[in-house]
KEKE-3310 file (N, C-alpha, C; in steps of 0.2 Angstrom, whole numbers, plus 5000, padded with zeros to 4 digits):
npx = (5535:5543:5533:5525:5512:5494:5489:5493:5496:5482:5471:5459:5442:5444:5457:5467:5479:5477:5480:5491:5486:5490:5497:5491:5498:5511:5528:5529:5531:5531:5532:5548:5550:5549:5536:5532:5520:5504:5495:5489:5489:5477:5476:5470:5464:5473:5472:5481:5491:5493:5501:5504:5514:5524:5520:5523:5511:5506:5516:5514:5502:5504:5513:5506:5497:5508:5516:5506:5506:5504:5509:5512:5510:5500:5503:5493:5486:5497:5500:5504:5505:5502:5489:5482:5478:5465:5463:5471:5479:5485:5499:5510:5522:5538:5553:5554:5546:5553:5562:5554:5546:5556:5559:5547:5547:5558:5554:5544:5550:5558:5549:5548:5539:5534:5532:5521:5518:5504:5501:5495:5483:5471:5461:5445:5440:5448:5449:5446:5444:5450:5464:5467:5469:5465:5454:5457:5450:5442:5432:5423:5415:5404:5413:5422:5423:5420:5419:5428:5443:5446:5457:5471:5481:5494:5493:5491:5502:5511:5507:5508:5522:5524:5520:5529:5541:5537:5537:5550:5555:5549:5555:5568:5565:5564:5553:5545:5536:5525:5508:5498:5485:5471:5457:5440:5436:5446:5459:5464:5455:5443:5445:5443:5429:5414:5404:5409:5419:5418:5426:5433:5445:5461:5461:5448:5431:5433:5436:5449:5455:5451:5457:5470:5477:5479:5486:5498:5503:5506:5516:5526:5529:5534:5545:5553:5556:5560:5564:5566:5557:5541:5527:5510:5493:5478:5462:5446:5434:5421:5411:5399:5388:5375:5380:5393:5410:5410:5411:5415:5422:5432:5438:5445:5453:5461:5467:5475:5484:5491:5497:5505:5515:5517:5514:5515:5505:5488:5476:5459:5445:5430:5417:5414:5421:5415:5402:5396:5400:5398:5397:5409:5412:5401:5388:5382:5376:5383:5376:5372:5383:5392:5387:5389:5403:5406:5405:5396:5392:5395:5390:5376:5374:5377:5367:5356:5360:5366:5359:5356:5368:5376:5373:5366:5372:5370:5380:5391:5403:5417:5413:5416:5420:5413:5413:5427:5431:5429:5439:5450:5448:5452:5465:5482:5491:5496:5483:5475:5463:5450:5439:5428:5436:5438:5442:5451:5445:5439:5451:5457:5448:5450:5463:5461:5453:5462:5468:5482:5485:5477:5468:5465:5456:5445:5444:5457:5458:5449:5455:5471:5480:5474:5478:5489:5482:5473:5482:5486:5473:5463:5449:5447:5438:5436:5430:5424:5409:5405:5399:5403:5406:5419:5422:5418:5428:5440:5442:5447:5455:5459:5450:5444:5428:5421:5430:5438:5430)
npy = (5513:5500:5489:5474:5474:5471:5478:5490:5508:5518:5529:5540:5546:5560:5561:5559:5550:5533:5525:5511:5494:5484:5467:5455:5444:5447:5452:5463:5478:5480:5492:5490:5478:5465:5456:5441:5440:5449:5444:5440:5429:5430:5435:5423:5415:5401:5390:5380:5379:5373:5374:5388:5390:5388:5375:5360:5357:5370:5376:5368:5372:5385:5383:5376:5386:5394:5386:5384:5396:5409:5427:5431:5425:5426:5426:5422:5423:5434:5439:5454:5454:5444:5445:5449:5440:5430:5418:5406:5398:5404:5411:5422:5436:5432:5426:5412:5408:5412:5403:5393:5402:5407:5395:5393:5404:5402:5390:5394:5404:5396:5391:5402:5412:5426:5431:5436:5443:5445:5456:5462:5467:5460:5466:5470:5458:5448:5433:5432:5423:5411:5416:5419:5431:5449:5456:5470:5486:5500:5505:5499:5484:5469:5455:5442:5429:5437:5454:5467:5476:5493:5501:5509:5524:5521:5507:5508:5514:5504:5495:5500:5501:5487:5483:5489:5482:5469:5470:5472:5460:5452:5455:5450:5437:5433:5437:5445:5456:5465:5465:5476:5475:5483:5482:5475:5477:5474:5479:5492:5495:5495:5507:5516:5515:5524:5519:5509:5516:5527:5536:5551:5556:5559:5549:5548:5554:5565:5561:5562:5560:5547:5540:5541:5530:5521:5528:5531:5518:5514:5524:5520:5507:5510:5518:5508:5498:5504:5504:5490:5480:5477:5486:5484:5488:5482:5489:5494:5498:5501:5497:5490:5490:5499:5514:5512:5513:5523:5524:5537:5542:5532:5535:5547:5543:5534:5544:5551:5541:5539:5552:5551:5542:5530:5517:5505:5499:5497:5487:5484:5481:5476:5475:5467:5457:5457:5462:5460:5449:5442:5451:5454:5442:5437:5427:5410:5408:5399:5396:5385:5376:5385:5386:5373:5372:5378:5377:5374:5390:5398:5391:5391:5405:5407:5400:5408:5421:5419:5418:5432:5438:5431:5434:5431:5437:5441:5433:5440:5441:5451:5459:5470:5480:5491:5500:5501:5508:5521:5524:5521:5532:5543:5541:5539:5529:5512:5500:5486:5474:5466:5452:5442:5438:5427:5423:5424:5435:5443:5447:5454:5464:5471:5476:5484:5494:5501:5495:5489:5476:5460:5451:5434:5422:5412:5405:5400:5392:5382:5378:5377:5377:5385:5397:5393:5385:5394:5401:5392:5390:5402:5403:5396:5394:5398:5384:5386:5387:5396:5393:5395:5386:5384:5393:5390:5380:5386:5385:5373:5367:5375:5374:5369:5363:5356:5349:5343:5336)
npz = (5351:5341:5332:5325:5314:5310:5300:5288:5290:5285:5277:5284:5279:5280:5277:5287:5293:5300:5315:5315:5318:5331:5329:5339:5342:5340:5347:5361:5370:5387:5399:5405:5400:5387:5380:5372:5366:5365:5375:5391:5404:5416:5433:5443:5458:5463:5473:5476:5486:5499:5511:5511:5503:5488:5477:5468:5460:5459:5451:5439:5436:5431:5421:5411:5404:5400:5392:5382:5375:5380:5383:5395:5411:5426:5443:5456:5473:5480:5495:5504:5517:5532:5537:5527:5518:5509:5514:5525:5518:5507:5499:5507:5507:5512:5519:5518:5508:5496:5489:5483:5475:5466:5460:5453:5444:5436:5430:5422:5414:5406:5396:5388:5391:5400:5418:5430:5447:5456:5468:5484:5497:5505:5514:5519:5513:5517:5527:5543:5552:5547:5545:5558:5562:5564:5551:5541:5537:5530:5539:5553:5551:5547:5542:5534:5546:5557:5564:5556:5558:5561:5550:5555:5553:5555:5552:5539:5534:5536:5528:5515:5514:5515:5502:5494:5499:5495:5481:5479:5483:5474:5462:5465:5466:5453:5445:5432:5432:5442:5448:5455:5466:5465:5465:5466:5479:5488:5500:5495:5486:5493:5501:5491:5488:5491:5499:5507:5513:5525:5532:5541:5541:5534:5524:5520:5514:5502:5485:5482:5495:5497:5487:5491:5498:5487:5478:5486:5487:5474:5471:5480:5477:5464:5467:5474:5465:5453:5436:5435:5435:5427:5431:5434:5437:5444:5442:5448:5437:5440:5455:5455:5463:5472:5478:5477:5470:5456:5438:5433:5444:5445:5433:5436:5446:5439:5430:5439:5444:5432:5430:5441:5437:5441:5435:5423:5415:5415:5421:5418:5427:5436:5449:5465:5477:5490:5489:5476:5467:5455:5446:5440:5433:5425:5417:5422:5439:5452:5464:5473:5473:5478:5491:5496:5498:5510:5528:5544:5552:5541:5530:5533:5532:5519:5513:5515:5511:5499:5487:5485:5485:5476:5461:5445:5429:5412:5400:5388:5374:5376:5387:5395:5387:5383:5394:5396:5385:5388:5397:5388:5380:5388:5393:5391:5394:5393:5391:5398:5392:5399:5401:5394:5383:5371:5358:5342:5335:5345:5351:5341:5339:5352:5350:5339:5345:5352:5364:5372:5377:5380:5392:5399:5407:5412:5400:5398:5409:5405:5393:5392:5381:5372:5365:5357:5348:5342:5335:5325:5319:5315:5317:5328:5344:5361:5372:5383:5393:5402:5414:5426:5436:5440:5449:5463:5465:5470:5483:5485:5474:5461:5445:5429:5431:5422:5413:5423:5435)
capx = (5539:5542:5529:5522:5505:5490:5487:5497:5492:5478:5469:5452:5439:5447:5464:5471:5482:5475:5486:5492:5483:5495:5496:5491:5503:5518:5531:5526:5535:5527:5537:5555:5551:5546:5532:5532:5514:5500:5490:5491:5485:5474:5477:5464:5467:5474:5470:5486:5496:5490:5505:5506:5521:5524:5520:5523:5505:5505:5520:5511:5496:5506:5516:5501:5496:5514:5517:5501:5507:5503:5514:5514:5505:5500:5502:5488:5487:5503:5498:5509:5505:5498:5482:5480:5476:5458:5463:5478:5483:5488:5506:5512:5529:5542:5559:5552:5542:5557:5565:5548:5544:5561:5558:5541:5548:5563:5551:5540:5554:5560:5544:5548:5534:5535:5528:5520:5516:5499:5502:5490:5481:5463:5457:5439:5439:5452:5445:5449:5444:5455:5470:5468:5471:5459:5454:5458:5445:5441:5428:5421:5409:5405:5417:5422:5426:5418:5420:5434:5447:5447:5464:5474:5486:5500:5492:5491:5509:5514:5504:5511:5529:5524:5519:5536:5545:5535:5539:5558:5556:5546:5561:5573:5563:5564:5547:5546:5531:5520:5501:5495:5478:5467:5451:5436:5435:5451:5460:5464:5448:5438:5445:5440:5422:5411:5400:5413:5424:5415:5431:5433:5452:5464:5459:5441:5428:5434:5439:5457:5457:5449:5462:5477:5481:5480:5492:5504:5505:5509:5522:5530:5532:5539:5552:5556:5559:5561:5562:5569:5552:5535:5522:5503:5488:5471:5458:5439:5430:5415:5410:5394:5383:5373:5384:5400:5414:5407:5415:5417:5427:5437:5442:5449:5459:5466:5471:5480:5489:5495:5501:5510:5520:5519:5512:5517:5499:5482:5471:5453:5441:5424:5414:5416:5421:5411:5395:5393:5406:5397:5397:5415:5412:5395:5386:5378:5378:5383:5374:5372:5390:5396:5385:5392:5410:5406:5402:5394:5388:5395:5385:5369:5374:5377:5361:5351:5362:5369:5355:5356:5375:5379:5368:5368:5372:5371:5387:5393:5410:5420:5407:5419:5423:5409:5416:5434:5432:5429:5446:5454:5448:5454:5471:5487:5495:5494:5478:5474:5456:5449:5432:5425:5441:5438:5444:5455:5441:5439:5458:5458:5444:5453:5468:5458:5450:5467:5470:5488:5485:5471:5469:5461:5456:5441:5445:5463:5457:5446:5459:5477:5483:5470:5482:5492:5477:5470:5487:5485:5467:5460:5442:5446:5435:5436:5425:5421:5402:5403:5394:5406:5407:5426:5423:5419:5434:5445:5442:5450:5460:5455:5450:5437:5424:5418:5435:5441:5425)
capy = (5507:5497:5483:5471:5476:5467:5482:5496:5514:5520:5536:5541:5551:5567:5561:5558:5543:5530:5521:5504:5490:5479:5460:5452:5438:5450:5454:5469:5481:5482:5495:5488:5471:5463:5450:5437:5442:5453:5440:5439:5425:5434:5432:5419:5412:5394:5385:5375:5381:5371:5377:5395:5390:5386:5368:5357:5358:5377:5377:5365:5376:5391:5380:5374:5391:5396:5381:5385:5402:5416:5431:5432:5422:5430:5422:5426:5430:5434:5444:5458:5454:5438:5446:5452:5434:5428:5412:5405:5394:5409:5413:5429:5437:5430:5422:5404:5408:5414:5397:5391:5407:5407:5389:5394:5409:5399:5385:5398:5407:5390:5391:5408:5416:5430:5429:5442:5442:5449:5458:5466:5466:5458:5470:5467:5452:5443:5428:5433:5416:5407:5419:5420:5438:5453:5459:5477:5489:5508:5505:5493:5480:5462:5452:5434:5428:5442:5461:5470:5481:5499:5502:5515:5527:5517:5501:5509:5516:5498:5491:5504:5499:5480:5483:5490:5476:5463:5471:5471:5452:5449:5456:5445:5430:5432:5439:5450:5461:5464:5468:5479:5473:5489:5480:5470:5479:5472:5485:5498:5496:5497:5514:5520:5515:5529:5515:5506:5521:5533:5540:5558:5558:5561:5544:5547:5560:5567:5556:5563:5557:5540:5538:5542:5524:5518:5532:5530:5511:5514:5527:5517:5502:5512:5520:5502:5494:5508:5500:5483:5475:5481:5487:5485:5488:5480:5494:5493:5504:5502:5492:5486:5490:5505:5518:5510:5517:5524:5525:5544:5543:5528:5538:5552:5539:5532:5550:5552:5536:5541:5558:5549:5539:5524:5511:5503:5497:5497:5481:5486:5476:5478:5470:5467:5451:5458:5465:5458:5445:5440:5457:5453:5436:5436:5420:5407:5409:5393:5397:5378:5374:5389:5384:5366:5373:5380:5373:5378:5396:5401:5388:5394:5412:5407:5398:5413:5427:5417:5420:5439:5440:5428:5435:5430:5442:5438:5434:5441:5442:5458:5462:5476:5484:5498:5504:5502:5513:5528:5524:5522:5539:5548:5539:5538:5524:5505:5497:5478:5473:5459:5451:5439:5437:5420:5420:5429:5440:5447:5450:5459:5470:5475:5479:5490:5499:5504:5492:5486:5469:5457:5446:5429:5418:5406:5402:5396:5387:5376:5375:5380:5377:5389:5402:5389:5382:5400:5403:5387:5391:5409:5402:5393:5398:5394:5380:5388:5389:5402:5390:5397:5380:5384:5398:5387:5376:5390:5384:5367:5367:5379:5369:5368:5358:5352:5345:5340:5336)
capz = (5350:5335:5332:5319:5313:5305:5294:5288:5291:5280:5278:5285:5274:5280:5275:5292:5294:5306:5319:5313:5323:5332:5329:5345:5343:5339:5353:5363:5376:5393:5403:5404:5397:5381:5380:5366:5362:5369:5379:5398:5408:5421:5440:5446:5463:5461:5478:5476:5491:5506:5516:5510:5499:5481:5476:5461:5457:5457:5445:5433:5434:5427:5415:5406:5399:5397:5386:5377:5371:5383:5383:5402:5416:5432:5449:5461:5475:5484:5500:5506:5525:5533:5538:5520:5514:5509:5519:5528:5513:5502:5500:5508:5506:5518:5517:5517:5501:5491:5485:5479:5470:5461:5456:5448:5439:5432:5426:5417:5409:5401:5391:5384:5393:5406:5424:5435:5453:5459:5475:5487:5504:5505:5518:5522:5510:5521:5531:5549:5556:5544:5546:5565:5563:5562:5544:5541:5533:5531:5545:5556:5547:5547:5537:5535:5552:5562:5563:5554:5562:5558:5549:5558:5549:5556:5548:5532:5532:5536:5522:5509:5514:5513:5495:5491:5500:5491:5474:5479:5483:5467:5457:5467:5464:5446:5442:5427:5433:5448:5447:5461:5467:5467:5463:5469:5486:5493:5504:5492:5482:5499:5502:5485:5488:5495:5503:5512:5517:5528:5536:5541:5541:5527:5520:5519:5512:5495:5481:5483:5501:5496:5483:5494:5499:5481:5475:5490:5486:5467:5471:5484:5473:5459:5471:5477:5460:5447:5430:5435:5432:5425:5436:5432:5443:5442:5445:5446:5433:5445:5460:5453:5468:5474:5483:5476:5465:5449:5432:5433:5450:5444:5428:5439:5450:5434:5428:5445:5443:5426:5432:5446:5433:5445:5432:5416:5412:5419:5420:5419:5430:5440:5453:5472:5481:5496:5488:5470:5464:5448:5441:5436:5430:5420:5416:5427:5446:5455:5472:5476:5473:5483:5498:5498:5500:5517:5534:5550:5552:5535:5526:5534:5530:5511:5510:5516:5508:5493:5481:5485:5484:5469:5456:5438:5424:5406:5397:5381:5373:5378:5391:5399:5382:5383:5400:5395:5380:5391:5399:5383:5377:5393:5396:5386:5396:5390:5395:5397:5391:5402:5402:5388:5378:5370:5352:5339:5333:5351:5352:5336:5341:5357:5347:5334:5349:5355:5369:5370:5379:5382:5398:5398:5413:5412:5394:5398:5413:5402:5388:5393:5375:5367:5361:5351:5343:5339:5330:5320:5316:5317:5318:5335:5349:5368:5373:5390:5393:5407:5419:5432:5441:5442:5455:5470:5466:5472:5490:5486:5469:5455:5439:5426:5434:5416:5411:5429:5440)
cpx = (5538:5538:5526:5515:5501:5488:5491:5493:5488:5475:5461:5449:5442:5454:5469:5473:5479:5481:5486:5489:5488:5493:5496:5496:5510:5521:5529:5530:5529:5532:5544:5556:5548:5543:5532:5525:5510:5494:5493:5486:5483:5475:5470:5467:5467:5472:5475:5492:5494:5494:5508:5513:5520:5524:5521:5517:5504:5510:5517:5505:5498:5510:5512:5499:5502:5516:5512:5501:5506:5509:5517:5508:5506:5499:5498:5487:5492:5502:5504:5510:5501:5491:5479:5478:5468:5457:5470:5482:5486:5495:5506:5520:5533:5548:5558:5549:5547:5560:5560:5546:5550:5561:5552:5543:5553:5559:5547:5544:5557:5555:5544:5543:5537:5530:5527:5517:5510:5500:5497:5488:5473:5459:5451:5437:5443:5447:5449:5450:5449:5462:5472:5471:5465:5460:5454:5453:5445:5437:5426:5414:5410:5408:5417:5426:5425:5419:5427:5437:5448:5455:5466:5479:5492:5499:5493:5498:5513:5513:5507:5518:5529:5523:5526:5541:5543:5537:5546:5559:5554:5552:5566:5571:5562:5557:5548:5541:5528:5514:5499:5487:5474:5460:5447:5435:5440:5453:5460:5458:5443:5438:5443:5432:5419:5406:5404:5418:5420:5419:5430:5440:5455:5463:5452:5438:5429:5437:5447:5459:5456:5454:5469:5481:5483:5486:5498:5507:5509:5515:5528:5533:5536:5546:5556:5560:5561:5559:5565:5564:5546:5530:5515:5499:5481:5466:5451:5437:5424:5414:5404:5388:5381:5377:5392:5404:5411:5412:5418:5423:5433:5442:5447:5455:5464:5470:5477:5486:5494:5499:5506:5516:5522:5518:5514:5511:5494:5477:5464:5448:5434:5422:5417:5416:5416:5404:5392:5398:5404:5397:5404:5415:5407:5394:5382:5381:5377:5382:5375:5379:5394:5394:5388:5400:5411:5404:5400:5391:5389:5391:5378:5369:5373:5370:5356:5353:5364:5365:5355:5363:5378:5373:5370:5368:5373:5378:5387:5400:5411:5415:5410:5421:5419:5412:5423:5435:5433:5436:5451:5454:5451:5462:5476:5491:5492:5488:5477:5466:5455:5441:5429:5429:5441:5440:5448:5451:5440:5446:5459:5454:5447:5459:5466:5455:5455:5470:5477:5489:5478:5473:5463:5461:5452:5443:5451:5462:5454:5451:5466:5481:5479:5473:5485:5488:5474:5476:5487:5479:5463:5453:5441:5443:5435:5429:5422:5414:5400:5398:5397:5407:5414:5427:5423:5425:5440:5447:5446:5456:5457:5456:5444:5433:5421:5423:5438:5436:5428)
cpy = (5504:5490:5481:5473:5471:5471:5488:5502:5516:5527:5536:5545:5558:5567:5561:5551:5539:5526:5514:5500:5485:5472:5458:5447:5440:5452:5461:5472:5482:5485:5493:5481:5470:5456:5447:5439:5447:5450:5438:5434:5429:5431:5429:5415:5404:5389:5379:5376:5379:5374:5384:5395:5387:5378:5366:5358:5365:5379:5374:5369:5382:5388:5378:5380:5394:5392:5382:5392:5409:5420:5431:5428:5426:5426:5425:5421:5430:5440:5448:5457:5448:5439:5449:5446:5433:5422:5410:5401:5398:5410:5420:5429:5436:5426:5415:5403:5409:5408:5394:5395:5407:5401:5390:5399:5406:5394:5389:5401:5402:5389:5396:5413:5420:5428:5435:5440:5447:5450:5462:5464:5465:5463:5467:5460:5446:5439:5428:5426:5411:5409:5419:5427:5443:5456:5466:5480:5496:5509:5499:5490:5473:5460:5445:5433:5433:5449:5463:5475:5487:5500:5509:5518:5523:5510:5502:5511:5509:5494:5494:5501:5491:5479:5484:5485:5470:5464:5470:5463:5449:5449:5451:5438:5428:5434:5445:5457:5460:5468:5470:5478:5479:5488:5476:5471:5476:5479:5491:5500:5498:5504:5518:5520:5520:5525:5512:5511:5527:5537:5547:5560:5559:5555:5543:5554:5561:5561:5556:5559:5549:5537:5538:5535:5521:5521:5531:5523:5511:5518:5524:5511:5504:5514:5514:5498:5498:5505:5493:5479:5480:5481:5488:5486:5486:5485:5493:5499:5506:5496:5487:5485:5498:5508:5516:5515:5517:5525:5532:5545:5538:5531:5543:5548:5537:5538:5551:5547:5537:5546:5556:5545:5532:5517:5511:5501:5497:5491:5483:5481:5479:5473:5470:5460:5451:5458:5462:5455:5444:5445:5457:5447:5435:5428:5417:5408:5403:5393:5390:5376:5378:5387:5377:5367:5375:5375:5377:5384:5399:5398:5390:5401:5412:5405:5403:5419:5425:5420:5428:5441:5437:5428:5434:5436:5439:5439:5436:5442:5450:5462:5468:5481:5491:5503:5506:5507:5520:5529:5525:5529:5544:5547:5538:5531:5517:5503:5490:5477:5466:5458:5448:5439:5430:5418:5426:5435:5445:5451:5455:5465:5474:5479:5485:5495:5503:5501:5489:5479:5467:5452:5441:5425:5412:5402:5397:5391:5381:5373:5379:5381:5381:5393:5398:5387:5388:5402:5399:5388:5397:5408:5398:5397:5394:5390:5381:5390:5394:5399:5393:5392:5380:5388:5394:5382:5380:5388:5377:5367:5369:5374:5371:5362:5353:5347:5341:5340:5336)
cpz = (5343:5336:5326:5319:5309:5300:5294:5289:5285:5281:5279:5279:5274:5279:5281:5293:5300:5309:5317:5319:5324:5331:5336:5347:5341:5346:5354:5369:5381:5398:5401:5401:5391:5381:5373:5362:5367:5374:5386:5401:5415:5428:5442:5452:5462:5466:5478:5480:5498:5512:5515:5506:5492:5481:5469:5457:5455:5451:5439:5431:5429:5421:5409:5401:5396:5391:5380:5374:5374:5383:5390:5406:5423:5438:5454:5467:5480:5489:5503:5514:5526:5535:5532:5516:5514:5513:5520:5523:5508:5504:5502:5508:5512:5515:5515:5510:5495:5487:5480:5473:5464:5457:5451:5443:5434:5427:5420:5412:5404:5395:5386:5386:5399:5412:5428:5441:5455:5466:5478:5494:5503:5509:5520:5518:5513:5526:5538:5553:5553:5546:5553:5566:5561:5555:5545:5536:5534:5538:5548:5553:5548:5541:5538:5541:5557:5560:5560:5559:5558:5557:5551:5553:5549:5552:5541:5529:5532:5530:5515:5509:5513:5506:5492:5493:5496:5484:5474:5479:5477:5462:5459:5466:5457:5442:5437:5428:5440:5446:5454:5461:5470:5466:5468:5477:5491:5496:5500:5489:5487:5501:5497:5485:5493:5500:5509:5516:5519:5533:5536:5541:5534:5522:5518:5516:5504:5492:5482:5489:5500:5492:5486:5495:5492:5478:5479:5488:5479:5467:5475:5480:5467:5462:5472:5471:5454:5441:5430:5433:5430:5431:5433:5438:5440:5446:5443:5442:5437:5449:5458:5458:5470:5479:5482:5472:5459:5444:5432:5438:5448:5438:5431:5443:5445:5431:5433:5444:5437:5427:5436:5442:5437:5441:5425:5412:5417:5417:5422:5421:5433:5445:5460:5475:5487:5494:5481:5466:5457:5443:5437:5432:5424:5419:5422:5434:5450:5462:5475:5478:5478:5490:5500:5500:5507:5522:5539:5548:5545:5530:5527:5531:5522:5509:5510:5511:5501:5487:5480:5483:5477:5464:5449:5434:5417:5403:5390:5380:5374:5382:5395:5394:5382:5388:5398:5390:5383:5394:5394:5380:5381:5394:5390:5388:5393:5395:5393:5397:5394:5401:5395:5382:5376:5363:5348:5337:5339:5352:5347:5337:5346:5354:5343:5339:5353:5362:5368:5372:5380:5388:5397:5405:5412:5406:5394:5404:5410:5397:5388:5386:5370:5363:5355:5346:5339:5333:5324:5316:5318:5319:5325:5340:5356:5369:5380:5389:5398:5412:5426:5438:5443:5448:5462:5471:5469:5480:5491:5481:5463:5449:5436:5428:5428:5414:5417:5434:5447)
residu = (MET:THR:GLN:ASN:THR:VAL:SER:SER:GLY:THR:SER:THR:ASP:ALA:GLY:THR:PRO:THR:THR:PRO:VAL:PRO:ASP:VAL:PHE:ALA:PRO:ALA:LYS:LEU:GLY:PRO:ILE:THR:LEU:ARG:ASN:ARG:VAL:ILE:LYS:SER:ALA:THR:PHE:GLU:GLY:ARG:THR:PRO:ASP:ALA:LEU:VAL:THR:ASP:ASP:LEU:ILE:GLU:TYR:HIS:LEU:ALA:PRO:ALA:ARG:GLY:GLY:VAL:GLY:MET:THR:THR:VAL:ALA:TYR:LEU:ALA:VAL:ALA:PRO:GLU:GLY:ARG:THR:ASN:ARG:HIS:GLN:ILE:TYR:TRP:ARG:PRO:GLU:ALA:MET:PRO:GLY:LEU:ARG:ARG:LEU:THR:ASP:ALA:VAL:HIS:GLU:THR:GLY:ALA:ALA:VAL:SER:ALA:GLN:ILE:GLY:HIS:ALA:GLY:PRO:VAL:ALA:ASP:ALA:ARG:SER:ASN:ARG:LEU:PRO:ALA:LEU:ALA:PRO:GLY:ARG:ARG:ILE:GLY:LEU:GLY:GLY:PHE:THR:LYS:VAL:ALA:THR:SER:ALA:ASP:LEU:ALA:ARG:ILE:VAL:GLN:ALA:HIS:ALA:ASP:ALA:ALA:ARG:LEU:ALA:ALA:GLU:ALA:GLY:PHE:ASP:ALA:VAL:GLU:LEU:HIS:PHE:GLY:HIS:ASN:TYR:LEU:ALA:SER:SER:PHE:LEU:SER:PRO:LEU:LEU:ASN:ARG:ARG:THR:ASP:GLU:TYR:GLY:GLY:SER:LEU:ALA:ASN:ARG:ALA:ARG:LEU:THR:ARG:ASP:ILE:GLY:ARG:ALA:VAL:ARG:ASP:ALA:VAL:GLY:ASP:ARG:ILE:ALA:ILE:LEU:ALA:LYS:LEU:ASN:MET:GLU:ASP:GLY:TYR:ARG:GLY:GLY:LEU:ARG:VAL:GLU:GLU:SER:LEU:GLN:VAL:ALA:ARG:TRP:LEU:GLU:GLU:ASP:GLY:SER:LEU:ASP:ALA:LEU:VAL:LEU:THR:CYS:GLY:SER:SER:LEU:MET:ASN:PRO:MET:TYR:LEU:PHE:ARG:GLY:ASP:ALA:PRO:VAL:LYS:GLU:PHE:VAL:ALA:THR:PHE:SER:GLY:PRO:MET:ARG:LEU:ALA:MET:ARG:PHE:TYR:GLY:PRO:ARG:LEU:VAL:ARG:ALA:TYR:PRO:TYR:GLN:ASP:LEU:TYR:MET:LEU:ASP:LYS:ALA:ARG:GLN:PHE:ARG:ALA:GLU:LEU:SER:MET:PRO:LEU:VAL:LEU:LEU:GLY:GLY:VAL:THR:ASP:ARG:ALA:GLY:MET:ASP:THR:ALA:MET:ALA:GLU:GLY:PHE:GLN:PHE:VAL:ALA:MET:ALA:ARG:ALA:LEU:LEU:ARG:GLU:PRO:ASP:LEU:LEU:ALA:ARG:ILE:GLN:GLU:ASP:ARG:ALA:THR:ARG:SER:GLN:CYS:ILE:HIS:CYS:ASN:LEU:CYS:MET:PRO:THR:ILE:TYR:SER:ARG:SER:ARG:CYS:ALA:ILE:VAL:GLU:PRO)
# end
């Protein structure tokens, strides 16, 4: 595709021309759509839908980074089934949700930005107590609100179809893209995990069997929407715990997804909401603040298990880049680099390394207008200190706890 570049083609010592490096702020194609730049506001649960419907507060949440200059903002998390929510306040796809979703997409489009819907099924990460429905998983295990229900083949077929239906509804609601949630040990990701998936049927055992659900979802969504909207998927490069999905296995899953032709881009992530959530975020571990958000037995459990579950990992810029390079070397499809993108230098590094897009989350929560200021002054850097105090706010109303205590 034609694109503006920050450097013209040059030659290596061997005389082979190098690939021009894209300008992160130039328009770029993503499947059938064109974004005004290569920066995506990553999906981070907003906590602003108390009735599982779009609110003015949710719309304003996405308008802020859209006005601030992102190419696309991602609405998270829109469940494909009511039992697939991490709590009952999350939106799930149904006729009652459509007018609000259309109002949201229209508002974002007025800013010149595109808008994506993250769709998926939380599986074992779902809160059965809050949803008043059993959480589904590859096998029986302790989850939020009790034991999970073993997902049957019929359950999985229903969920595959629900993803296709959700993608159709997303297109009808005016979304430019959908992002399939294949990470963080949500349902599809839990089937990929050797530790969580001990099944002996066609969905367990070999990597090909464990990847069956992921691939079926991708193909069903592509069949449902064709090229009407862009299709991305968020995939774990690794789960970040012993016995979880490893980079080598994830690379093979990514190759299969590329061969299937179901995706327009892959968003590379890592970590497990069940087993090791901070492996995704890096930085401080706000255990005390997490404990305070729970009540009753869950508070006691968090007091005991919290320090083991919410472990701190040192933060550094572009902290997923080393692993992501392996995917860039093996795949030809567009890739989105996530994790520690905080300034123009990091964005330019990602472009020079061959990534087509970058995704930002915490930096934009702290400063929704960050991109506009970076464009004015290349030396501008995010003021986010990676304290992660924003993480416990998802149970009430997601925000930067420094800017908005």
